[in-house]
C-alpha positions as CSV (number, residue, x, y, z in Angstrom):
1,M,-38.8,-17.1,0.9
2,K,-38.2,-18.5,4.3
3,N,-40.2,-17.3,7.3
4,M,-38.2,-15.2,9.7
5,N,-38.6,-15.8,13.4
6,L,-37.9,-12.4,14.8
7,K,-36.7,-12.2,18.3
8,P,-38.6,-10.0,20.8
9,F,-35.8,-7.4,20.9
10,V,-36.2,-7.0,17.1
11,Y,-39.9,-6.2,17.5
12,Q,-38.9,-3.6,20.1
13,A,-36.3,-2.1,17.8
14,I,-39.0,-1.8,15.1
15,L,-41.3,0.0,17.5
16,D,-38.5,2.3,18.7
17,S,-37.7,3.3,15.1
18,L,-41.2,4.8,14.7
19,N,-41.8,8.5,15.3
20,S,-45.4,7.9,16.5
21,L,-46.1,7.4,20.2
22,I,-47.0,3.8,20.5
23,A,-48.4,1.7,23.3
24,I,-49.5,-1.9,23.2
25,I,-52.4,-2.8,25.5
26,D,-54.2,-6.0,26.5
27,E,-58.0,-6.6,26.6
28,K,-58.2,-4.9,30.0
29,G,-56.4,-1.8,28.8
30,N,-53.2,-2.6,30.6
31,I,-50.0,-1.3,28.9
32,I,-47.6,-4.1,28.1
33,A,-45.2,-2.3,25.8
34,T,-44.3,1.2,24.6
35,N,-41.7,2.7,22.2
36,K,-38.9,5.2,22.8
37,T,-41.0,8.1,21.3
38,W,-43.7,7.4,23.9
39,Q,-41.1,7.2,26.7
40,K,-39.5,10.5,25.6
41,K,-42.8,12.2,25.7
42,A,-43.5,10.8,29.1
43,I,-40.3,12.3,30.4
44,E,-41.1,15.7,28.8
45,K,-44.5,15.7,30.6
46,G,-42.8,15.0,33.9
47,L,-44.4,11.6,34.5
48,I,-43.5,10.2,37.9
49,G,-42.8,6.5,37.9
50,R,-42.1,4.2,35.0
51,V,-41.6,6.3,31.8
52,D,-42.4,3.2,29.7
53,C,-45.8,3.1,31.5
54,I,-45.7,-0.8,31.5
55,G,-48.2,-2.1,34.1
56,Y,-50.3,1.1,34.0
57,N,-53.9,0.9,32.8
58,Y,-54.4,3.1,29.7
59,L,-58.1,3.4,30.3
60,K,-57.7,4.6,33.9
61,L,-55.0,7.0,32.8
62,C,-57.5,8.5,30.4
63,E,-60.3,8.5,32.9
64,N,-58.2,10.2,35.6
65,T,-57.1,13.0,33.2
66,Q,-58.1,16.4,34.5
67,G,-58.2,19.9,33.1
68,E,-58.8,20.9,29.4
69,E,-57.6,17.6,28.1
70,R,-60.2,15.5,30.1
71,E,-62.9,15.6,27.4
72,T,-60.4,14.3,24.7
73,A,-59.0,11.7,27.1
74,L,-62.5,10.3,27.9
75,K,-63.4,10.2,24.2
76,I,-60.2,8.2,23.5
77,A,-61.0,5.8,26.4
78,E,-64.5,5.2,25.0
79,G,-63.1,4.5,21.5
80,I,-60.6,2.0,22.9
81,K,-63.4,0.2,24.8
82,K,-65.5,-0.1,21.7
83,V,-62.5,-1.6,19.8
84,I,-61.9,-4.1,22.6
85,K,-65.6,-5.1,22.7
86,E,-65.5,-5.4,18.9
87,E,-68.2,-2.7,18.5
88,L,-65.7,-0.9,16.2
89,P,-63.1,-2.5,13.9
90,F,-60.8,0.4,14.8
91,F,-60.9,3.8,16.3
92,R,-59.4,7.0,14.8
93,D,-59.7,10.6,15.8
94,I,-57.8,13.9,15.6
95,Y,-57.3,15.9,18.8
96,S,-55.4,19.0,19.9
97,F,-53.8,20.4,23.0
98,L,-51.6,23.2,24.2
99,D,-47.9,22.3,24.8
100,E,-45.6,23.8,27.4
101,K,-45.0,26.8,25.1
102,G,-48.7,27.5,24.8
103,E,-48.7,26.4,21.2
104,V,-51.4,24.2,19.7
105,N,-50.4,20.6,18.8
106,Y,-52.4,18.3,16.6
107,Y,-52.3,14.5,16.9
108,I,-54.2,11.7,15.2
109,I,-54.8,8.6,17.3
110,N,-55.3,5.1,15.9
111,V,-56.5,2.1,17.9
112,I,-56.3,-1.2,16.1
113,P,-56.5,-4.9,17.2
114,V,-53.6,-7.1,16.3
115,K,-55.0,-10.1,14.4
116,N,-54.2,-13.7,15.0
117,V,-52.7,-13.2,18.4
118,I,-54.0,-14.8,21.6
119,P,-54.5,-13.3,24.1
120,R,-55.8,-10.4,22.2
121,I,-53.6,-7.2,22.1
122,F,-54.2,-3.8,20.6
123,I,-51.9,-1.0,19.3
124,V,-52.6,2.5,20.3
125,S,-50.6,5.1,18.2
126,H,-50.5,8.9,18.5
127,E,-49.0,10.6,15.4
128,D,-48.0,14.3,15.5
129,I,-49.6,16.0,12.5
130,T,-49.0,19.6,13.7
131,P,-46.6,20.3,10.7
132,F,-49.4,19.6,8.3
133,K,-52.0,21.8,9.9
134,P,-50.6,25.2,8.6
135,A,-50.8,23.9,5.1
136,E,-54.4,22.8,5.7
137,K,-55.1,26.3,7.1
138,G,-53.5,27.9,4.1
139,L,-55.7,25.7,1.8
140,K,-58.8,26.8,3.7
141,I,-57.8,30.4,3.4
142,S,-57.3,30.0,-0.3
143,Q,-60.7,28.3,-0.6
144,V,-62.3,31.3,1.2
145,K,-60.5,33.7,-1.1
146,V,-61.7,31.8,-4.2
147,Q,-65.3,31.9,-2.8
148,E,-65.0,35.6,-2.2
149,K,-63.8,36.2,-5.7
150,K,-66.7,34.2,-7.1
151,E,-69.2,36.2,-5.0
152,K,-67.6,39.5,-6.1
153,S,-67.7,38.4,-9.7
154,S,-71.4,37.3,-9.3
155,Q,-72.2,40.7,-7.8
156,L,-70.3,42.5,-10.6
157,N,-72.3,40.6,-13.2
158,L,-75.5,41.5,-11.5
159,D,-74.5,45.2,-11.4
160,L,-73.7,45.1,-15.1
161,K,-77.0,43.5,-15.9
162,N,-78.8,46.2,-13.9
163,L,-76.8,48.9,-15.6
164,H,-77.6,47.5,-19.1
165,Y,-81.2,47.4,-18.1
166,L,-81.0,51.1,-17.0
167,I,-79.3,52.1,-20.3
168,S,-82.0,50.3,-22.2
169,Y,-84.7,52.1,-20.1
170,F,-83.1,55.5,-20.9
171,R,-83.1,54.8,-24.6
172,T,-86.5,53.4,-24.9
173,T,-88.4,55.5,-22.4
174,I,-86.6,58.7,-21.2
175,F,-85.1,59.8,-24.5
176,P,-88.4,59.7,-26.5
177,L,-90.0,61.7,-23.7
178,L,-87.3,64.3,-24.0
179,E,-87.8,64.5,-27.7
180,L,-91.5,65.1,-27.2
181,L,-90.8,67.9,-24.7
182,K,-88.5,69.6,-27.3
183,K,-91.4,69.9,-29.7
184,E,-93.4,71.8,-27.1
185,N,-93.3,75.6,-27.1
186,L,-90.7,75.9,-24.3
187,N,-89.0,79.1,-23.6
188,H,-85.2,79.3,-24.2
189,P,-84.0,78.6,-20.6
190,A,-86.3,75.6,-20.2
191,L,-85.1,74.3,-23.6
192,K,-81.5,74.8,-22.6
193,I,-82.0,72.8,-19.4
194,L,-83.7,70.0,-21.4
195,E,-80.8,69.8,-23.8
196,L,-78.4,69.6,-20.8
197,I,-80.4,66.8,-19.2
198,K,-80.3,64.8,-22.5
199,E,-76.6,65.4,-22.8
200,K,-75.9,64.1,-19.3
201,L,-78.0,61.0,-19.8
202,E,-76.3,60.3,-23.1
203,N,-72.8,60.6,-21.5
204,I,-73.9,58.1,-18.8
205,T,-74.9,55.5,-21.5
206,V,-71.7,56.0,-23.4
207,L,-69.5,55.5,-20.3
208,A,-71.4,52.4,-19.3
209,K,-70.8,50.6,-22.6
C-alpha cells in the first residue's frame, strides 16, 4: 500500500469531522489549530476575538479563568504542563460545569503528545460525555437498591434466627415450667389462667414456623 501524503486541508477536514472540542498546542501552550466544534463552542460562549483561538495561549486562558470554573481550569493547565515537561505520558480527567440553562455538563479532557513531530505539538480534546451520565447515575441507584435488598435480607435472616431461638427457648424451658405448675394444687381460676398462657405461647410457636 502506497503512503498517502495528505495535504494540510485534509488534516483540517479530519479534525472538523470530530465532535470533540480539539485544540493543537505547541510546547509553550500556544494554540496553533482548532476544529469546527471548538470554534462553535467559542461562539456559544461569546468569545470576543478569534473564535478559532489561534495565537492564544491555552495555559494563560486556563490561568485567567475566574468564577466556579477556575479550579478546574487550573487543574487542566497543570496537567498540560506535566505532559509538556514529560512528567506524564498523557493527562486525562473528567470535569463538570453549568451551561447557560443551568444544567450540569460533563466532559472528559485528554492531553496527548503527537509522536515523531518536531517541533513538538500536543492535542487537547474535550469530549462531551453528558449523555452517558444519567445511565451511570441509574446504575449507581440500582447498585444502592441491590445493597439495600441484601441488607434487608440479612436483617430478615437474623430476625428469623432469633425467632427460632425464642421458639426453642419456649419449648425447652417455659413449657416444662408450665407443666410443673399444673401439678401444683392451684385453684380453678389460677389453673385457667395457666392454661390460657400455655395456649397463647403455643399459638405463637405455630405461627412462627
